[in-house]
Every structure is written in C-alpha cells, then in structure tokens.
N, C-alpha and C positions, 0 to 999 in steps of 0.2 A: 878893128873894121867896125864902123858904126853907121855907115851909109845905108840908109834904109833900102834903097833901090837895089843895092848889091845883096843885102840880106833877104830881100823878097825874091831875088833870082836864085838865091841857095834854098829858100823854101820851096820853090818849084822843083828843084833837084831832089829835095826830100819827098816830095809828093810823088815824083817819078819813081823813086826808089821803093816807095811803099806799094805803088800800083804793081811793080814787078812781082811783089809778093802776094797781093791779094786777088789779082785777076786770074791766075791759074787755079785757084781754090773756089772761086764764085761759081755757083751752080754745079759744084763737084761734090762727091761724096766726102763728108767731113767728120772727123771726130769732134764731138762737142763736149767740153767740160762745163760743169755748173759751179760757179763760184759761190753760190749760196748754199749748196748741199740740200739738206732736208728743209731749209728755212725759206725756200723760194726757188726762183729760176733767174739766174743772171749769167747768160751764155758766154763762153769765150772759146775761140777756135784757134788753130795754127795761123790762120790769116792775121788775126788781131796780133799775136805774139811775134810773128816773123816780120810783119810790116813795122811794128815798133822797133824790133831789134835793128832793122835795116836803117831807120831813121836815126836811132841812137848811134850807130857806128859811124854814119856820116858826120853827125854833130861832133862826136868825140874827135874825130880825125881832123876837121876843119876849125872847130872852135872848142878846144878842150876846157877852156876856162868858163864857158857858158853853162848855166844850170839847165836841167831837163826835168820836167814833170810829165810822166806818162801814166795813162790808165793801167798798163799791165806791168810795168817794172818800177813804178814808184818815182821817187825823187832823187835826183843828184843836185846838191846844191852848187851855185856858181862860186868861183874862186874870187878872191880880192880884186884880181885884174880882169874879171869878166864883164865889166861895165854894167853889172846888175842885170844882165840879160839872162833870160830863162825860155827855153823852147817847151811849149806846152802842147801834149800830143795826145790825140784820140785816134789810134790807127784805123779803127773801124767804128765810127759812130752810126748806130744802128745795126748791132750785130744780130739782133732778132730778124730783121728784114734780110741780112746777108745770108743767114742760114735758110731762110724761106724763099730765096731765089728772087727777092724783090729788089731792083735797082735803085733803092732810095736810101742807100747808106752812103757814107762819105768819110774820107780821111781828112781830119781836122789837124791843122798845124798852125800854132800861133807863136809869135815872139813877144815876150813881155819885158818891159824895162821898168824897174821898181815897182814891180807887181802890177803894172797895167799894160795891156796888149798894145802893140804899136804896129804889128801887122798880122794878117791872117790869110789862110788858104783853105778852102774847102774843095777837094777833088773827088769827083766820081768817075773813075777811069772806064767802067764798063759802058756807061752813057757816052764818055768822051767829053765831058765838060768840066770846067774848073772856075771857081769864083775866088777873087782875090782882092786885097787892098792893103795899102800901107798908109800910116798917118800922113796927112797933108797931100795924098794922092788920090786919084779916082778909084772907085770900086769898078772891077772889070769881070766880064764873063769871057772865058776863054774857050774856044773850041775850033778844032781843025787848024790850029795855028793862028787863028784870028782873034784878037783882043777887042772886045766891044764894051764901052762904058755902060754902066747901069745905074739907074736911080729909082727910088721909091716913087710911089704915086700919090697923089693928093686924094685923101679921104679923111675929112675932118669929123665925120660922125659914125658912130657904131652901126646905125641902121643900114649904111651903105658898104659896111666892111666885110671882107673875107677873112675869116678868123680860123685859127689852126692850133692844134695840140696834138702831140704824139698819141697819148691815150688818156681819157678823162679819169680812168681809175687810178691813175698816178697823182691826181690832184687830192691829197689826202690830209692836208693840215685843216684845222677847225675852220669851217666855213668855206673852204675851197670849192667843194662840190656845188653848193648852193650858188657861189659867185659864178662858176662856170655855167650853171644851168640858166642863170639870169642873163649873162653876156651872150652866150650862144643862142639863146631864143630871140634876142633882139638883132643879131647880125643877119646880114643878107645871106651869107653862105658859110658853112661850117665844114671844115675837113679834118680828117684824123690820119694818123700815121705821119710819116714824114721825117721825124727826127731832125737832123741838121738841115735837111732840104727846105723845111718850112722857112728858116731864117734866110737862107739865100734867095728863096722865092719872094720873100718880103722885100729884100734889097732890090731885087730886079723889078718890082712893081706888079707882082701878081697876088700877093697875100698882103693883108694890112695889119694884122694882129697875130702874134704868137704868145701864148700863155703857157707856162710850165713851171714845175717845181721839182726839188729833189735833184737838180743838176750839180755836177762837179765843175771845177775850173776848167778841166780839159774839154768839157762838153760845150762850153759857151765862148772861151776866150778867142778862138779863131774867127768867131762869127761877128764879134763886137765891131772890129775895124770895117769889115765888109758892109755891115748895116750903116754904121755911122758915116762912112765915106760916100755911101750911096743917098745920104739925107735922112736916114731914120734914126730912131732912138731906141736904146735898150737899156733896161735898169732892172733893179729888183722891184718888188711890189710896193715898197715905199718910195720909189724913185731915186734911190741910191745907186752906187756903182754896181755893175753886174758881174765883174771879173772873178768874183769868188763863188759864182754859181748860186745854188739855192733856188729861191722864188724868182722867176724871171718873166718879164713882159717886154716884148718888142713891138714897136709900131712904126709903120713906114711914114706916117705923117705926125710930126711933133704936136700938133693940135689934138689928134686923136688920142696920143699917149697922155697928154695932160688931163684929158676927160676921163680916160680909163682909170687913171691912178686914184681918182676920187671914188671909184666903185670898190676898191680893195679894202678889206678889214684892216 
C-alpha cells in the first residue's frame, strides 16, 4: 500500500487514536517523570506514553513491515518489504505546555520514505484543529469536519516579519544567542512558546519565520510537508535538509528564507 492519500487517511486514524489517550489527561492531575533526572528537566507523562503506544499498536496491526521512530519508545526498523516507510511520531510535542494546561501542544505524525517525510499531520484535539499535507497535495487545516487549504503569506523582508521560537534560552550553540538578538530586534513582531504550533501557523500565513535548534527528527518531520505544501521552506541553518532535526529555520516566503540564511554563522 503506497498510495499517499490512503496513507494520509491512516495517519488521521493514528491522530484520532492518540487523542483518545491525551484528551482525558489534559488539565488533569498527572504523574510527571523527568527523563533527565538531576541533569535538568525533560518531562514525560502517561499521555506521552499512552498516545505513542496507541499509535504503534495501529501501525503494527496495519503495516507490520513499516518502521517506527517515536520519542518515547525508540526505533523499530522497517523490514525489507516495507517500501522503506517509517512512521515518525512525537505523541505530545510540547509536553511542558501540556502539563501547564496550555493548549499549544500537538501530536506529530510523519511518514518518511527513504528517510524523507512524504506526509505529515499535526493534531491539537483540545482546540479541535488539525493540520496535514502529503507530497504533491495541498496543505490543509481541518476543523469540525471541514478541510480548508492553507498557504503561507508573502513577506520578503525581515523588517515586516513575525518571528517565533519556543524559548530563546534553547539557542545555545556558539553565536546563536547573538544571532537571535539581532534577528528578533529587526523583526516587526516576536513571539515565544508555541512548539509545533509555530510551524503550522507559519504554514497558515500568520507567522513568517521560526528559528530553533536541538530538534530531533520526530520534532520536525511531520511539519516539513505541511510547510512545503503550503508554499514555505524549512531547512537547517546552512540551507540543507531539515528531516534529521538539529538547527532549523522555516520561512513562509522563500525570498525571506534566502535572506535569512545569509545571517547564520
């Protein structure tokens, strides 16, 4: 089964299954584990684990030959007959927002083929909206059963841009803090927080630039098809592919992306 429309429909089923696990636990008393222990704070909850387990169970039942890469339970390689497909999952992107009761987290589901994402879904079940796209198809916003195409907006210059990052203190590589200070001082509007929401709002034409680093593949792969099919560009800071994570810049206007790349060290 390699029809992307059918695989995207299956991705929607995965998002529905995840929502059944996350929604009852959102804004509820939660046991929070810290994956970093004394070295920092990287929270994980039953919502993260239960949602990923539900997604994995469906994939294993429907596509046992496909690979799976998830934040909570690691990697299951694809078999030789799996068409080199791998589902890349972040069950709750924005766990800090989740445990703080802020509805700016999302479930991220990507399908990659030969290590490149070919479809992506970002679902926010509490708000009741979903963003999705598959290669060669439109980027869509889905709410209350209605699917609406979305596109990025024209914004060729930084001085007119709305720029976002989840947290500037996460920009820790040499020169990154100074780079952010320069870019954010020149932008028209700067917003913090948001996690995966920043990227889908860029695809929908409300944000113009997202800059982050330290991302994992499951943090970004689902968002790449949504941004690209909406007309935007997402890359690493050197202009290369973004699917492996790391240092990421996304722009709604390709002209702005070209200009921003000249500012990175």
